The first five atom37 places (N, CA, C, CB, O) and aatype in JSON, in Angstrom:
{
  "aatype": [20, 20, 20, 20, 20, 20, 20, 20, 20, 20, 20, 20, 20, 20, 20, 20, 20, 20, 20, 20, 20, 20, 20, 20, 20, 20, 20, 20, 20, 20, 20, 20, 20, 20, 20, 20, 20, 20, 20, 20, 20, 20, 20, 20, 20, 20, 20, 20, 20, 20, 20, 20, 20, 20, 20, 20, 20, 20, 20, 20, 20, 20, 20, 20, 20],
  "atom_mask": [
    [1, 1, 1, 1, 1],
    [1, 1, 1, 1, 1],
    [1, 1, 1, 1, 1],
    [1, 1, 1, 1, 1],
    [1, 1, 1, 1, 1],
    [1, 1, 1, 1, 1],
    [1, 1, 1, 1, 1],
    [1, 1, 1, 1, 1],
    [1, 1, 1, 1, 1],
    [1, 1, 1, 1, 1],
    [1, 1, 1, 1, 1],
    [1, 1, 1, 1, 1],
    [1, 1, 1, 1, 1],
    [1, 1, 1, 1, 1],
    [1, 1, 1, 1, 1],
    [1, 1, 1, 1, 1],
    [1, 1, 1, 1, 1],
    [1, 1, 1, 1, 1],
    [1, 1, 1, 1, 1],
    [1, 1, 1, 1, 1],
    [1, 1, 1, 1, 1],
    [1, 1, 1, 1, 1],
    [1, 1, 1, 1, 1],
    [1, 1, 1, 1, 1],
    [1, 1, 1, 1, 1],
    [1, 1, 1, 1, 1],
    [1, 1, 1, 1, 1],
    [1, 1, 1, 1, 1],
    [1, 1, 1, 1, 1],
    [1, 1, 1, 1, 1],
    [1, 1, 1, 1, 1],
    [1, 1, 1, 1, 1],
    [1, 1, 1, 1, 1],
    [1, 1, 1, 1, 1],
    [1, 1, 1, 1, 1],
    [1, 1, 1, 1, 1],
    [1, 1, 1, 1, 1],
    [1, 1, 1, 1, 1],
    [1, 1, 1, 1, 1],
    [1, 1, 1, 1, 1],
    [1, 1, 1, 1, 1],
    [1, 1, 1, 1, 1],
    [1, 1, 1, 1, 1],
    [1, 1, 1, 1, 1],
    [1, 1, 1, 1, 1],
    [1, 1, 1, 1, 1],
    [1, 1, 1, 1, 1],
    [1, 1, 1, 1, 1],
    [1, 1, 1, 1, 1],
    [1, 1, 1, 1, 1],
    [1, 1, 1, 1, 1],
    [1, 1, 1, 1, 1],
    [1, 1, 1, 1, 1],
    [1, 1, 1, 1, 1],
    [1, 1, 1, 1, 1],
    [1, 1, 1, 1, 1],
    [1, 1, 1, 1, 1],
    [1, 1, 1, 1, 1],
    [1, 1, 1, 1, 1],
    [1, 1, 1, 1, 1],
    [1, 1, 1, 1, 1],
    [1, 1, 1, 1, 1],
    [1, 1, 1, 1, 1],
    [1, 1, 1, 1, 1],
    [1, 1, 1, 1, 1]
  ],
  "atom_positions": [
    [[100.41, 103.85, 102.12], [99.94, 104.27, 100.82], [98.66, 105.07, 101.0], [99.73, 103.06, 99.89], [97.78, 104.68, 101.77]],
    [[98.55, 106.17, 100.29], [97.39, 107.01, 100.43], [96.17, 106.41, 99.73], [97.68, 108.39, 99.9], [95.09, 106.35, 100.31]],
    [[96.32, 105.97, 98.5], [95.23, 105.35, 97.76], [95.69, 103.98, 97.29], [94.77, 106.24, 96.55], [96.56, 103.86, 96.43]],
    [[95.09, 102.94, 97.88], [95.51, 101.59, 97.56], [94.78, 101.09, 96.31], [95.24, 100.65, 98.74], [93.56, 101.2, 96.19]],
    [[95.55, 100.56, 95.39], [94.98, 99.94, 94.21], [95.39, 98.48, 94.23], [95.46, 100.66, 92.88], [96.57, 98.16, 94.38]],
    [[94.41, 97.61, 94.08], [94.69, 96.18, 94.09], [94.31, 95.57, 92.76], [93.93, 95.49, 95.24], [93.41, 96.03, 92.07]],
    [[95.04, 94.52, 92.42], [94.68, 93.71, 91.26], [94.61, 92.26, 91.72], [95.71, 93.9, 90.08], [95.27, 91.87, 92.68]],
    [[93.82, 91.48, 91.04], [93.72, 90.05, 91.32], [94.16, 89.3, 90.08], [92.26, 89.65, 91.73], [93.63, 89.51, 88.99]],
    [[95.14, 88.44, 90.26], [95.64, 87.62, 89.17], [95.17, 86.19, 89.37], [97.19, 87.68, 89.08], [95.04, 85.72, 90.5]],
    [[94.91, 85.52, 88.27], [94.53, 84.11, 88.32], [95.72, 83.28, 87.86], [93.28, 83.83, 87.44], [96.26, 83.5, 86.78]],
    [[96.12, 82.33, 88.69], [97.25, 81.47, 88.36], [96.83, 80.43, 87.32], [97.8, 80.78, 89.62], [95.64, 80.29, 87.02]],
    [[97.79, 79.72, 86.79], [97.5, 78.65, 85.82], [96.63, 77.56, 86.44], [98.8, 78.05, 85.29], [95.93, 76.84, 85.73]],
    [[96.69, 77.43, 87.76], [95.89, 76.42, 88.47], [94.49, 76.94, 88.79], [96.6, 76.0, 89.76], [93.69, 76.2, 89.37]],
    [[94.17, 78.2, 88.43], [92.86, 78.77, 88.68], [92.71, 79.45, 90.03], [91.85, 77.71, 88.57], [91.61, 79.87, 90.39]],
    [[93.8, 79.57, 90.77], [93.78, 80.23, 92.08], [93.87, 81.75, 91.9], [94.94, 79.71, 92.98], [94.64, 82.22, 91.07]],
    [[93.09, 82.51, 92.66], [93.15, 83.97, 92.62], [94.13, 84.48, 93.67], [91.75, 84.58, 92.85], [94.11, 84.05, 94.82]],
    [[95.01, 85.42, 93.25], [96.02, 85.99, 94.14], [95.92, 87.51, 94.03], [97.47, 85.48, 93.79], [95.96, 88.06, 92.93]],
    [[95.8, 88.19, 95.19], [95.71, 89.65, 95.22], [97.08, 90.28, 95.4], [94.77, 90.1, 96.35], [97.93, 89.78, 96.13]],
    [[97.28, 91.42, 94.7], [98.5, 92.2, 94.83], [98.14, 93.67, 94.97], [99.43, 91.98, 93.61], [97.16, 94.14, 94.4]],
    [[98.95, 94.38, 95.74], [98.83, 95.84, 95.88], [99.74, 96.48, 94.84], [99.19, 96.31, 97.33], [100.92, 96.15, 94.76]],
    [[99.2, 97.4, 94.06], [99.97, 98.09, 93.04], [100.68, 99.28, 93.68], [99.06, 98.55, 91.85], [100.04, 100.17, 94.24]],
    [[102.01, 99.3, 93.6], [102.81, 100.39, 94.14], [103.08, 101.46, 93.09], [104.11, 99.86, 94.7], [103.03, 102.65, 93.39]],
    [[103.38, 101.03, 91.87], [103.71, 101.95, 90.78], [103.3, 101.35, 89.45], [105.22, 102.27, 90.77], [103.26, 100.13, 89.29]],
    [[102.98, 102.22, 88.5], [102.71, 101.83, 87.11], [103.6, 102.69, 86.23], [101.19, 102.0, 86.74], [103.76, 103.89, 86.47]],
    [[104.19, 102.08, 85.2], [105.03, 102.84, 84.28], [104.96, 102.22, 82.89], [106.49, 102.9, 84.78], [104.55, 101.07, 82.73]],
    [[105.38, 102.99, 81.91], [105.48, 102.51, 80.53], [106.91, 102.75, 80.07], [104.45, 103.25, 79.58], [107.46, 103.84, 80.23]],
    [[107.51, 101.71, 79.49], [108.87, 101.78, 78.96], [108.85, 101.19, 77.57], [109.9, 101.03, 79.89], [108.44, 100.05, 77.37]],
    [[109.29, 101.97, 76.59], [109.31, 101.53, 75.2], [107.96, 100.97, 74.76], [110.4, 100.48, 74.99], [107.9, 99.97, 74.04]],
    [[106.87, 101.61, 75.19], [105.54, 101.2, 74.78], [104.95, 100.03, 75.54], [105.56, 100.87, 73.37], [103.81, 99.64, 75.28]],
    [[105.71, 99.45, 76.47], [105.23, 98.32, 77.27], [104.86, 98.81, 78.67], [106.3, 97.19, 77.35], [105.58, 99.63, 79.25]],
    [[103.75, 98.32, 79.2], [103.3, 98.71, 80.54], [103.83, 97.73, 81.58], [101.76, 98.78, 80.6], [103.85, 96.52, 81.36]],
    [[104.25, 98.28, 82.72], [104.77, 97.48, 83.82], [104.12, 97.92, 85.12], [106.3, 97.61, 83.91], [103.76, 99.09, 85.29]],
    [[103.96, 96.97, 86.04], [103.45, 97.25, 87.38], [104.47, 96.78, 88.4], [102.08, 96.57, 87.61], [105.06, 95.72, 88.26]],
    [[104.66, 97.59, 89.44], [105.42, 97.18, 90.61], [104.37, 96.85, 91.66], [106.44, 98.29, 91.11], [103.61, 97.72, 92.08]],
    [[104.33, 95.58, 92.09], [103.31, 95.14, 93.02], [103.95, 94.49, 94.24], [102.34, 94.16, 92.34], [105.12, 94.1, 94.22]],
    [[103.15, 94.39, 95.3], [103.58, 93.7, 96.51], [102.45, 92.8, 96.97], [104.0, 94.69, 97.63], [101.29, 93.05, 96.66]],
    [[102.8, 91.77, 97.72], [101.8, 90.81, 98.16], [101.16, 91.15, 99.5], [102.41, 89.46, 98.23], [100.29, 90.41, 99.97]],
    [[101.59, 92.25, 100.13], [101.05, 92.63, 101.44], [101.17, 94.13, 101.63], [101.79, 91.89, 102.56], [101.97, 94.8, 100.97]],
    [[100.37, 94.67, 102.54], [100.45, 96.09, 102.87], [101.66, 96.4, 103.74], [99.16, 96.54, 103.57], [102.13, 97.53, 103.79]],
    [[102.15, 95.39, 104.42], [103.26, 95.57, 105.37], [104.58, 95.82, 104.65], [103.4, 94.35, 106.27], [104.72, 95.52, 103.46]],
    [[105.52, 96.37, 105.38], [106.85, 96.65, 104.83], [107.64, 95.38, 104.54], [107.64, 97.52, 105.78], [108.61, 95.41, 103.79]],
    [[107.24, 94.26, 105.11], [107.98, 93.01, 104.97], [107.54, 92.17, 103.77], [107.84, 92.2, 106.22], [108.0, 91.04, 103.62]],
    [[106.68, 92.7, 102.93], [106.17, 91.94, 101.79], [107.18, 91.8, 100.67], [104.93, 92.59, 101.26], [108.18, 92.52, 100.62]],
    [[106.91, 90.86, 99.78], [107.73, 90.66, 98.59], [107.23, 91.58, 97.49], [107.68, 89.17, 98.14], [106.02, 91.81, 97.36]],
    [[108.16, 92.11, 96.69], [107.8, 92.96, 95.55], [108.08, 92.21, 94.25], [108.59, 94.3, 95.59], [109.02, 91.42, 94.15]],
    [[107.24, 92.49, 93.26], [107.37, 91.84, 91.96], [107.13, 92.88, 90.86], [106.36, 90.65, 91.82], [106.44, 93.88, 91.07]],
    [[107.71, 92.63, 89.71], [107.45, 93.46, 88.53], [106.65, 92.61, 87.56], [108.79, 93.99, 87.88], [107.03, 91.48, 87.24]],
    [[105.54, 93.17, 87.1], [104.68, 92.48, 86.15], [104.68, 93.23, 84.83], [103.24, 92.35, 86.7], [104.63, 94.46, 84.82]],
    [[104.75, 92.5, 83.73], [104.73, 93.07, 82.38], [103.38, 92.77, 81.75], [105.9, 92.52, 81.51], [102.93, 91.62, 81.75]],
    [[102.75, 93.79, 81.2], [101.46, 93.62, 80.54], [101.67, 93.01, 79.16], [100.7, 94.98, 80.44], [102.25, 93.65, 78.28]],
    [[101.22, 91.78, 78.97], [101.4, 91.05, 77.71], [100.12, 91.0, 76.89], [101.89, 89.64, 77.98], [100.07, 90.33, 75.86]],
    [[99.06, 91.71, 77.33], [97.78, 91.65, 76.63], [97.81, 92.44, 75.34], [96.67, 92.15, 77.52], [98.6, 93.38, 75.17]],
    [[96.95, 92.06, 74.44], [96.8, 92.75, 73.16], [95.7, 93.8, 73.3], [96.48, 91.75, 72.0], [94.86, 93.69, 74.19]],
    [[95.7, 94.8, 72.45], [94.76, 95.92, 72.54], [93.31, 95.46, 72.49], [95.01, 96.9, 71.42], [92.45, 96.07, 73.13]],
    [[93.02, 94.39, 71.74], [91.64, 93.94, 71.59], [91.14, 93.09, 72.77], [91.51, 93.16, 70.32], [89.95, 92.79, 72.84]],
    [[92.03, 92.69, 73.67], [91.64, 91.86, 74.81], [90.97, 92.71, 75.89], [92.86, 91.13, 75.39], [91.43, 93.81, 76.19]],
    [[89.89, 92.17, 76.47], [89.17, 92.9, 77.51], [89.93, 92.9, 78.83], [87.8, 92.29, 77.71], [89.92, 93.91, 79.54]],
    [[90.57, 91.8, 79.17], [91.29, 91.69, 80.42], [92.8, 91.72, 80.16], [90.9, 90.41, 81.17], [93.28, 91.21, 79.15]],
    [[93.51, 92.32, 81.1], [94.97, 92.39, 80.98], [95.58, 91.02, 81.27], [95.54, 93.46, 81.94], [95.06, 90.25, 82.07]],
    [[96.69, 90.75, 80.6], [97.45, 89.52, 80.81], [98.84, 89.94, 81.26], [97.5, 88.63, 79.5], [99.58, 90.59, 80.52]],
    [[99.2, 89.56, 82.49], [100.49, 89.95, 83.05], [101.39, 88.73, 83.2], [100.31, 90.67, 84.41], [100.92, 87.61, 83.43]],
    [[102.69, 88.97, 83.06], [103.68, 87.93, 83.36], [104.71, 88.53, 84.3], [104.35, 87.37, 82.06], [105.02, 89.72, 84.23]],
    [[105.25, 87.67, 85.17], [106.28, 88.12, 86.1], [107.6, 88.33, 85.36], [106.46, 87.11, 87.26], [107.98, 87.5, 84.52]],
    [[108.28, 89.42, 85.66], [109.59, 89.7, 85.09], [110.64, 89.13, 86.03], [109.8, 91.23, 84.86], [110.62, 89.41, 87.23]],
    [[111.55, 88.33, 85.49], [112.6, 87.73, 86.32], [113.81, 88.61, 86.37], [112.99, 86.35, 85.8], [114.79, 88.27, 87.03]]
  ]
}
């Protein structure tokens, strides 16, 4: 990746988990991120949906199954 963008998510247990953002897109007004848990090719990929409201300062993401 030429320019790495990372996000840190906090789990319900209060643990911080870092993800590398591969792609960002908007579909029907909803924002989605394609993220991976490692820089390596062997990492797991996940899709996150932005569930935050416009007035919230921090984004709220949920995993898409």
